[in-house]
N, CA, C and O of each residue as an XYZ file, in Angstrom:
512
protein
N       0.858     -1.179      0.000
C       0.000      0.000      0.000
C       0.896      1.232      0.000
O       1.873      1.307      0.746
N       0.551      2.187     -0.842
C       1.344      3.419     -0.928
C       1.160      4.251      0.346
O       0.170      4.093      1.059
N       2.120      5.135      0.623
C       1.981      6.018      1.794
C       0.699      6.857      1.734
O       0.051      7.084      2.756
N       0.339      7.315      0.530
C      -0.878      8.119      0.368
C      -2.096      7.342      0.867
O      -2.914      7.858      1.629
N      -2.194      6.091      0.418
C      -3.339      5.269      0.813
C      -3.296      4.919      2.293
O      -4.343      4.806      2.930
N      -2.108      4.747      2.844
C      -1.998      4.492      4.289
C      -2.523      5.683      5.078
O      -3.240      5.515      6.065
N      -2.163      6.890      4.639
C      -2.657      8.075      5.350
C      -4.153      8.274      5.137
O      -4.832      8.829      6.000
N      -4.669      7.831      4.006
C      -6.116      7.845      3.816
C      -6.775      6.890      4.808
O      -7.784      7.233      5.423
N      -6.213      5.705      4.963
C      -6.725      4.753      5.948
C      -6.643      5.329      7.358
O      -7.609      5.246      8.117
N      -5.505      5.909      7.713
C      -5.360      6.521      9.041
C      -6.401      7.623      9.246
O      -6.937      7.781     10.343
N      -6.682      8.379      8.192
C      -7.666      9.465      8.285
C      -9.073      8.924      8.489
O      -9.866      9.514      9.223
N      -9.384      7.812      7.846
C     -10.695      7.175      8.049
C     -10.805      6.688      9.494
O     -11.845      6.861     10.130
N      -9.744      6.086     10.011
C      -9.750      5.634     11.406
C      -9.925      6.823     12.342
O     -10.672      6.739     13.316
N      -9.247      7.925     12.055
C      -9.397      9.136     12.865
C     -10.846      9.616     12.846
O     -11.387      9.973     13.892
N     -11.476      9.631     11.685
C     -12.880     10.049     11.597
C     -13.772      9.127     12.414
O     -14.717      9.583     13.058
N     -13.474      7.823     12.389
C     -14.263      6.867     13.173
C     -14.081      7.107     14.668
O     -15.051      7.074     15.425
N     -12.853      7.346     15.093
C     -12.603      7.643     16.510
C     -13.338      8.926     16.894
O     -13.896      9.016     17.987
N     -13.343      9.914     16.004
C     -14.034     11.162     16.294
C     -15.539     10.952     16.467
O     -16.149     11.577     17.334
N     -16.142     10.085     15.658
C     -17.577      9.851     15.809
C     -17.849      9.131     17.128
O     -18.874      9.376     17.764
N     -16.949      8.252     17.540
C     -17.123      7.582     18.838
C     -17.034      8.582     19.988
O     -17.820      8.524     20.933
N     -16.080      9.491     19.901
C     -15.941     10.525     20.940
C     -17.168     11.433     20.940
O     -17.681     11.782     22.003
N     -17.636     11.813     19.764
C     -18.826     12.671     19.680
C     -20.040     11.969     20.280
O     -20.820     12.591     21.002
N     -20.204     10.692     19.992
C     -21.346      9.945     20.534
C     -21.226      9.796     22.052
O     -22.207      9.961     22.777
N     -20.036      9.488     22.520
C     -19.845      9.298     23.966
C     -20.086     10.594     24.739
O     -20.734     10.585     25.785
N     -19.568     11.695     24.228
C     -19.760     12.965     24.938
C     -21.212     13.442     24.847
O     -21.721     14.058     25.783
N     -21.878     13.161     23.724
C     -23.297     13.510     23.605
C     -24.124     12.675     24.570
O     -25.072     13.177     25.175
N     -23.771     11.412     24.715
C     -24.499     10.518     25.635
C     -24.395     11.028     27.064
O     -25.367     10.980     27.819
N     -23.226     11.511     27.432
C     -23.052     12.055     28.779
C     -23.936     13.285     28.969
O     -24.495     13.488     30.047
N     -24.061     14.095     27.937
C     -24.812     15.348     28.053
C     -26.325     15.159     27.983
O     -27.054     15.757     28.773
N     -26.810     14.335     27.049
C     -28.260     14.240     26.859
C     -28.841     12.882     27.219
O     -30.061     12.731     27.288
N     -27.987     11.894     27.449
C     -28.470     10.570     27.839
C     -28.684      9.640     26.658
O     -28.956     10.074     25.539
N     -28.555      8.367     26.933
C     -28.702      7.342     25.902
C     -30.109      7.288     25.308
O     -30.237      7.141     24.093
N     -31.172      7.400     26.111
C     -32.508      7.358     25.507
C     -32.718      8.437     24.443
O     -33.345      8.174     23.417
N     -32.207      9.633     24.673
C     -32.347     10.717     23.689
C     -31.587     10.386     22.406
O     -32.075     10.646     21.306
N     -30.386      9.811     22.551
C     -29.585      9.480     21.367
C     -30.125      8.265     20.624
O     -29.993      8.170     19.404
N     -30.730      7.339     21.355
C     -31.270      6.135     20.723
C     -32.619      6.396     20.066
O     -33.085      5.592     19.259
N     -33.239      7.505     20.403
C     -34.533      7.843     19.816
C     -34.375      8.441     18.430
O     -33.326      8.323     17.796
N     -35.431      9.079     17.979
C     -35.437      9.681     16.642
C     -34.716     11.019     16.570
O     -34.497     11.552     15.482
N     -34.354     11.553     17.702
C     -33.608     12.818     17.799
C     -34.368     14.005     17.217
O     -33.763     14.981     16.772
N     -35.696     13.915     17.222
C     -36.507     15.005     16.686
C     -36.334     16.294     17.479
O     -36.319     17.385     16.909
N     -36.203     16.164     18.789
C     -36.074     17.352     19.637
C     -34.824     17.266     20.496
O     -34.847     17.615     21.676
N     -33.743     16.803     19.905
C     -32.469     16.694     20.613
C     -31.962     18.094     20.938
O     -31.881     18.944     20.052
N     -31.623     18.340     22.194
C     -31.113     19.672     22.530
C     -29.775     19.944     21.845
O     -29.059     19.022     21.454
N     -29.458     21.217     21.712
C     -28.178     21.612     21.139
C     -27.073     21.154     22.074
O     -27.118     21.403     23.278
N     -26.082     20.483     21.507
C     -24.958     20.013     22.313
C     -24.026     21.187     22.582
O     -23.746     21.989     21.692
N     -23.552     21.278     23.816
C     -22.675     22.373     24.210
C     -21.378     21.809     24.765
O     -21.243     20.601     24.959
N     -20.434     22.690     25.016
C     -19.173     22.285     25.613
C     -18.436     21.271     24.751
O     -18.452     21.347     23.523
N     -17.789     20.318     25.420
C     -16.978     19.333     24.700
C     -17.835     18.478     23.763
O     -17.358     18.068     22.704
N     -19.076     18.204     24.129
C     -19.951     17.411     23.262
C     -20.232     18.154     21.959
O     -20.206     17.553     20.885
N     -20.495     19.436     22.046
C     -20.729     20.242     20.848
C     -19.474     20.358     20.002
O     -19.530     20.265     18.776
N     -18.331     20.563     20.671
C     -17.076     20.661     19.925
C     -16.725     19.331     19.274
O     -16.225     19.310     18.149
N     -16.976     18.228     19.959
C     -16.687     16.907     19.382
C     -17.535     16.664     18.144
O     -17.048     16.135     17.145
N     -18.794     17.048     18.210
C     -19.684     16.876     17.051
C     -19.223     17.740     15.884
O     -19.149     17.268     14.749
N     -18.914     19.001     16.162
C     -18.481     19.907     15.099
C     -17.137     19.478     14.508
O     -16.928     19.579     13.299
N     -16.230     19.000     15.358
C     -14.929     18.525     14.870
C     -15.112     17.328     13.950
O     -14.448     17.226     12.919
N     -16.007     16.425     14.319
C     -16.257     15.259     13.473
C     -16.870     15.671     12.141
O     -16.446     15.190     11.090
N     -17.853     16.548     12.173
C     -18.473     17.001     10.922
C     -17.463     17.705     10.024
O     -17.492     17.536      8.805
N     -16.572     18.490     10.619
C     -15.535     19.158      9.845
C     -14.584     18.138      9.231
O     -14.142     18.307      8.095
N     -14.267     17.082      9.977
C     -13.402     16.027      9.451
C     -14.056     15.344      8.262
O     -13.399     15.093      7.252
N     -15.334     15.043      8.371
C     -16.042     14.369      7.275
C     -16.035     15.256      6.024
O     -15.796     14.767      4.919
N     -16.294     16.546      6.195
C     -16.275     17.469      5.058
C     -14.924     17.457      4.358
O     -14.855     17.423      3.129
N     -13.860     17.486      5.136
C     -12.518     17.531      4.568
C     -12.048     16.163      4.081
O     -11.271     16.078      3.129
N     -12.509     15.104      4.721
C     -12.117     13.757      4.329
C     -12.599     13.423      2.920
O     -11.909     12.724      2.178
N     -13.761     13.912      2.554
C     -14.283     13.680      1.199
C     -13.311     14.239      0.166
O     -12.988     13.562     -0.810
N     -12.847     15.454      0.368
C     -11.919     16.080     -0.573
C     -10.579     15.359     -0.588
O     -10.021     15.086     -1.651
N     -10.068     15.054      0.601
C      -8.780     14.363      0.720
C      -8.836     12.994      0.051
O      -7.928     12.628     -0.695
N      -9.892     12.245      0.314
C     -10.024     10.907     -0.275
C     -10.064     11.004     -1.794
O      -9.426     10.209     -2.483
N     -10.805     11.970     -2.317
C     -10.875     12.125     -3.771
C      -9.490     12.408     -4.344
O      -9.105     11.814     -5.351
N      -8.751     13.296     -3.724
C      -7.412     13.628     -4.216
C      -6.484     12.418     -4.187
O      -5.790     12.141     -5.165
N      -6.472     11.701     -3.073
C      -5.592     10.537     -2.939
C      -5.967      9.458     -3.955
O      -5.093      8.860     -4.582
N      -7.249      9.218     -4.111
C      -7.692      8.172     -5.041
C      -7.444      8.559     -6.498
O      -7.102      7.702     -7.312
N      -7.610      9.822     -6.831
C      -7.302     10.284     -8.184
C      -5.805     10.133     -8.458
O      -5.407      9.668     -9.526
N      -4.978     10.529     -7.483
C      -3.527     10.389     -7.651
C      -3.141      8.930     -7.851
O      -2.296      8.618     -8.689
N      -3.759      8.037     -7.085
C      -3.454      6.603     -7.216
C      -3.908      6.073     -8.570
O      -3.166      5.355     -9.240
N      -5.128      6.426     -8.972
C      -5.680      5.919    -10.229
C      -4.933      6.464    -11.443
O      -4.790      5.774    -12.452
N      -4.460      7.698    -11.343
C      -3.765      8.330    -12.462
C      -2.280      7.978    -12.494
O      -1.559      8.393    -13.401
N      -1.830      7.218    -11.511
C      -0.412      6.871    -11.448
C       0.468      8.064    -11.114
O       1.640      8.096    -11.491
N      -0.085      9.044    -10.410
C       0.662     10.261    -10.082
C       1.065     10.339     -8.618
O       1.581     11.362     -8.168
N       0.833      9.262     -7.870
C       1.270      9.252     -6.473
C       2.791      9.254     -6.451
O       3.434      8.461     -7.138
N       3.356     10.148     -5.659
C       4.812     10.274     -5.584
C       5.196     10.783     -4.200
O       4.360     10.822     -3.297
N       6.442     11.169     -4.032
C       6.902     11.647     -2.729
C       6.144     12.902     -2.281
O       5.879     13.078     -1.092
N       5.802     13.762     -3.225
C       5.078     14.994     -2.877
C       3.654     14.679     -2.419
O       3.171     15.280     -1.458
N       2.975     13.746     -3.090
C       1.617     13.395     -2.661
C       1.658     12.665     -1.315
O       0.766     12.837     -0.484
N       2.688     11.859     -1.105
C       2.833     11.169      0.184
C       3.059     12.178      1.307
O       2.495     12.050      2.394
N       3.882     13.171      1.034
C       4.122     14.217      2.033
C       2.844     15.006      2.294
O       2.519     15.308      3.442
N       2.123     15.336      1.230
C       0.854     16.042      1.388
C      -0.140     15.240      2.203
O      -0.851     15.792      3.042
N      -0.194     13.930      1.958
C      -1.108     13.072      2.716
C      -0.724     13.027      4.189
O      -1.588     13.058      5.065
N       0.571     12.955      4.453
C       1.042     12.953      5.849
C       0.697     14.273      6.531
O       0.238     14.287      7.673
N       0.919     15.369      5.834
C       0.603     16.693      6.393
C      -0.889     16.793      6.677
O      -1.291     17.299      7.725
N      -1.716     16.310      5.741
C      -3.160     16.331      5.967
C      -3.506     15.567      7.239
O      -4.198     16.094      8.110
N      -3.027     14.323      7.353
C      -3.387     13.496      8.501
C      -2.946     14.139      9.813
O      -3.752     14.271     10.734
N      -1.694     14.534      9.911
C      -1.201     15.091     11.179
C      -1.878     16.420     11.493
O      -2.120     16.732     12.659
N      -2.185     17.209     10.458
C      -2.947     18.446     10.677
C      -4.342     18.161     11.200
O      -4.837     18.864     12.081
N      -4.985     17.116     10.653
C      -6.328     16.748     11.105
C      -6.300     16.174     12.520
O      -7.209     16.434     13.308
N      -5.284     15.408     12.846
C      -5.177     14.886     14.212
C      -5.017     16.045     15.195
O      -5.673     16.089     16.236
N      -4.137     16.978     14.851
C      -3.962     18.160     15.704
C      -5.263     18.944     15.795
O      -5.636     19.397     16.878
N      -5.959     19.112     14.674
C      -7.228     19.838     14.651
C      -8.231     19.196     15.601
O      -8.895     19.896     16.365
N      -8.348     17.876     15.562
C      -9.306     17.168     16.412
C      -9.003     17.400     17.892
O      -9.900     17.697     18.681
N      -7.746     17.263     18.253
C      -7.352     17.428     19.657
C      -7.565     18.865     20.110
O      -8.130     19.114     21.175
N      -7.110     19.805     19.296
C      -7.225     21.222     19.645
C      -8.686     21.648     19.719
O      -9.056     22.452     20.574
N      -9.517     21.113     18.827
C     -10.949     21.440     18.840
C     -11.583     20.931     20.128
O     -12.356     21.650     20.761
N     -11.268     19.698     20.525
C     -11.837     19.162     21.770
C     -11.415     19.985     22.975
O     -12.215     20.232     23.878
N     -10.154     20.410     22.988
C      -9.659     21.239     24.097
C     -10.330     22.607     24.077
O     -10.601     23.185     25.130
N     -10.598     23.129     22.867
C     -11.310     24.401     22.744
C     -10.425     25.612     22.532
O     -10.667     26.664     23.122
N      -9.393     25.481     21.692
C      -8.493     26.607     21.414
C      -8.775     27.101     19.993
O      -8.277     26.514     19.032
N      -9.571     28.179     19.842
C     -10.061     28.600     18.529
C      -9.000     28.891     17.462
O      -9.030     28.245     16.415
N      -8.091     29.803     17.661
C      -7.170     30.200     16.595
C      -6.169     29.102     16.261
O      -5.801     28.931     15.099
N      -5.739     28.380     17.241
C      -4.815     27.272     17.002
C      -5.516     26.176     16.201
O      -4.907     25.534     15.346
N      -6.799     25.972     16.489
C      -7.605     25.019     15.724
C      -7.627     25.411     14.257
O      -7.469     24.554     13.387
N      -7.819     26.680     13.971
C      -7.861     27.162     12.599
C      -6.509     26.967     11.913
O      -6.455     26.639     10.728
N      -5.442     27.165     12.642
C      -4.102     26.944     12.090
C      -3.908     25.467     11.729
O      -3.360     25.159     10.670
N      -4.345     24.568     12.585
C      -4.232     23.131     12.297
C      -5.050     22.770     11.062
O      -4.612     21.964     10.241
N      -6.230     23.358     10.926
C      -7.046     23.120      9.731
C      -6.300     23.610      8.491
O      -6.283     22.926      7.468
N      -5.686     24.782      8.576
C      -4.954     25.344      7.436
C      -3.784     24.442      7.045
O      -3.489     24.288      5.860
N      -3.128     23.855      8.019
C      -2.040     22.912      7.733
C      -2.572     21.739      6.914
O      -1.944     21.323      5.941
N      -3.727     21.208      7.307
C      -4.291     20.075      6.569
C      -4.667     20.478      5.143
O      -4.551     19.667      4.224
N      -5.107     21.699      4.953
C      -5.437     22.188      3.618
C      -4.169     22.275      2.761
O      -4.201     21.968      1.569
N      -3.072     22.687      3.359
C      -1.796     22.712      2.631
C      -1.465     21.313      2.117
O      -1.002     21.160      0.987
N      -1.699     20.294      2.941
C      -1.470     18.922      2.500
C      -2.306     18.568      1.282
O      -1.813     17.941      0.345
N      -3.577     18.972      1.295
C      -4.435     18.694      0.132
C      -3.959     19.453     -1.104
O      -3.988     18.918     -2.212
N      -3.528     20.679     -0.918
C      -3.030     21.468     -2.047
C      -1.790     20.803     -2.645
O      -1.625     20.772     -3.865
N      -0.927     20.278     -1.790
C       0.277     19.601     -2.278
C      -0.083     18.413     -3.174
O       0.580     18.163     -4.180
N      -1.122     17.696     -2.806
C      -1.563     16.564     -3.631
C      -2.174     17.081     -4.928
O      -1.861     16.581     -6.008
N      -3.040     18.074     -4.823
C      -3.735     18.601     -6.005
C      -2.762     19.135     -7.045
O      -2.977     18.949     -8.242
N      -1.705     19.791     -6.611
C      -0.730     20.353     -7.531
C      -0.111     19.249     -8.394
O       0.189     19.471     -9.568
N       0.074     18.089     -7.824
C       0.688     16.982     -8.562
C      -0.255     16.416     -9.635
O       0.181     15.698    -10.535
N      -1.522     16.739     -9.535
C      -2.500     16.192    -10.476
C      -2.660     17.053    -11.738
O      -3.270     16.620    -12.715
N      -2.115     18.262    -11.709
C      -2.241     19.158    -12.864
C      -1.000     19.109    -13.734
O      -0.930     19.800    -14.750
Protein backbone atom coordinates (compact mmCIF):
# COMPACT_ATOMS: atom_id res chain seq x y z
CA UNK A 1 0.00 0.00 0.00
CA UNK A 2 1.34 3.42 -0.93
CA UNK A 3 1.98 6.02 1.79
CA UNK A 4 -0.88 8.12 0.37
CA UNK A 5 -3.34 5.27 0.81
CA UNK A 6 -2.00 4.49 4.29
CA UNK A 7 -2.66 8.07 5.35
CA UNK A 8 -6.12 7.85 3.82
CA UNK A 9 -6.73 4.75 5.95
CA UNK A 10 -5.36 6.52 9.04
CA UNK A 11 -7.67 9.46 8.29
CA UNK A 12 -10.69 7.17 8.05
CA UNK A 13 -9.75 5.63 11.41
CA UNK A 14 -9.40 9.14 12.87
CA UNK A 15 -12.88 10.05 11.60
CA UNK A 16 -14.26 6.87 13.17
CA UNK A 17 -12.60 7.64 16.51
CA UNK A 18 -14.03 11.16 16.29
CA UNK A 19 -17.58 9.85 15.81
CA UNK A 20 -17.12 7.58 18.84
CA UNK A 21 -15.94 10.52 20.94
CA UNK A 22 -18.83 12.67 19.68
CA UNK A 23 -21.35 9.94 20.53
CA UNK A 24 -19.84 9.30 23.97
CA UNK A 25 -19.76 12.96 24.94
CA UNK A 26 -23.30 13.51 23.61
CA UNK A 27 -24.50 10.52 25.63
CA UNK A 28 -23.05 12.06 28.78
CA UNK A 29 -24.81 15.35 28.05
CA UNK A 30 -28.26 14.24 26.86
CA UNK A 31 -28.47 10.57 27.84
CA UNK A 32 -28.70 7.34 25.90
CA UNK A 33 -32.51 7.36 25.51
CA UNK A 34 -32.35 10.72 23.69
CA UNK A 35 -29.59 9.48 21.37
CA UNK A 36 -31.27 6.13 20.72
CA UNK A 37 -34.53 7.84 19.82
CA UNK A 38 -35.44 9.68 16.64
CA UNK A 39 -33.61 12.82 17.80
CA UNK A 40 -36.51 15.01 16.69
CA UNK A 41 -36.07 17.35 19.64
CA UNK A 42 -32.47 16.69 20.61
CA UNK A 43 -31.11 19.67 22.53
CA UNK A 44 -28.18 21.61 21.14
CA UNK A 45 -24.96 20.01 22.31
CA UNK A 46 -22.68 22.37 24.21
CA UNK A 47 -19.17 22.28 25.61
CA UNK A 48 -16.98 19.33 24.70
CA UNK A 49 -19.95 17.41 23.26
CA UNK A 50 -20.73 20.24 20.85
CA UNK A 51 -17.08 20.66 19.92
CA UNK A 52 -16.69 16.91 19.38
CA UNK A 53 -19.68 16.88 17.05
CA UNK A 54 -18.48 19.91 15.10
CA UNK A 55 -14.93 18.52 14.87
CA UNK A 56 -16.26 15.26 13.47
CA UNK A 57 -18.47 17.00 10.92
CA UNK A 58 -15.54 19.16 9.85
CA UNK A 59 -13.40 16.03 9.45
CA UNK A 60 -16.04 14.37 7.28
CA UNK A 61 -16.27 17.47 5.06
CA UNK A 62 -12.52 17.53 4.57
CA UNK A 63 -12.12 13.76 4.33
CA UNK A 64 -14.28 13.68 1.20
CA UNK A 65 -11.92 16.08 -0.57
CA UNK A 66 -8.78 14.36 0.72
CA UNK A 67 -10.02 10.91 -0.28
CA UNK A 68 -10.88 12.13 -3.77
CA UNK A 69 -7.41 13.63 -4.22
CA UNK A 70 -5.59 10.54 -2.94
CA UNK A 71 -7.69 8.17 -5.04
CA UNK A 72 -7.30 10.28 -8.18
CA UNK A 73 -3.53 10.39 -7.65
CA UNK A 74 -3.45 6.60 -7.22
CA UNK A 75 -5.68 5.92 -10.23
CA UNK A 76 -3.76 8.33 -12.46
CA UNK A 77 -0.41 6.87 -11.45
CA UNK A 78 0.66 10.26 -10.08
CA UNK A 79 1.27 9.25 -6.47
CA UNK A 80 4.81 10.27 -5.58
CA UNK A 81 6.90 11.65 -2.73
CA UNK A 82 5.08 14.99 -2.88
CA UNK A 83 1.62 13.39 -2.66
CA UNK A 84 2.83 11.17 0.18
CA UNK A 85 4.12 14.22 2.03
CA UNK A 86 0.85 16.04 1.39
CA UNK A 87 -1.11 13.07 2.72
CA UNK A 88 1.04 12.95 5.85
CA UNK A 89 0.60 16.69 6.39
CA UNK A 90 -3.16 16.33 5.97
CA UNK A 91 -3.39 13.50 8.50
CA UNK A 92 -1.20 15.09 11.18
CA UNK A 93 -2.95 18.45 10.68
CA UNK A 94 -6.33 16.75 11.11
CA UNK A 95 -5.18 14.89 14.21
CA UNK A 96 -3.96 18.16 15.70
CA UNK A 97 -7.23 19.84 14.65
CA UNK A 98 -9.31 17.17 16.41
CA UNK A 99 -7.35 17.43 19.66
CA UNK A 100 -7.23 21.22 19.64
CA UNK A 101 -10.95 21.44 18.84
CA UNK A 102 -11.84 19.16 21.77
CA UNK A 103 -9.66 21.24 24.10
CA UNK A 104 -11.31 24.40 22.74
CA UNK A 105 -8.49 26.61 21.41
CA UNK A 106 -10.06 28.60 18.53
CA UNK A 107 -7.17 30.20 16.60
CA UNK A 108 -4.82 27.27 17.00
CA UNK A 109 -7.60 25.02 15.72
CA UNK A 110 -7.86 27.16 12.60
CA UNK A 111 -4.10 26.94 12.09
CA UNK A 112 -4.23 23.13 12.30
CA UNK A 113 -7.05 23.12 9.73
CA UNK A 114 -4.95 25.34 7.44
CA UNK A 115 -2.04 22.91 7.73
CA UNK A 116 -4.29 20.07 6.57
CA UNK A 117 -5.44 22.19 3.62
CA UNK A 118 -1.80 22.71 2.63
CA UNK A 119 -1.47 18.92 2.50
CA UNK A 120 -4.43 18.69 0.13
CA UNK A 121 -3.03 21.47 -2.05
CA UNK A 122 0.28 19.60 -2.28
CA UNK A 123 -1.56 16.56 -3.63
CA UNK A 124 -3.73 18.60 -6.01
CA UNK A 125 -0.73 20.35 -7.53
CA UNK A 126 0.69 16.98 -8.56
CA UNK A 127 -2.50 16.19 -10.48
CA UNK A 128 -2.24 19.16 -12.86
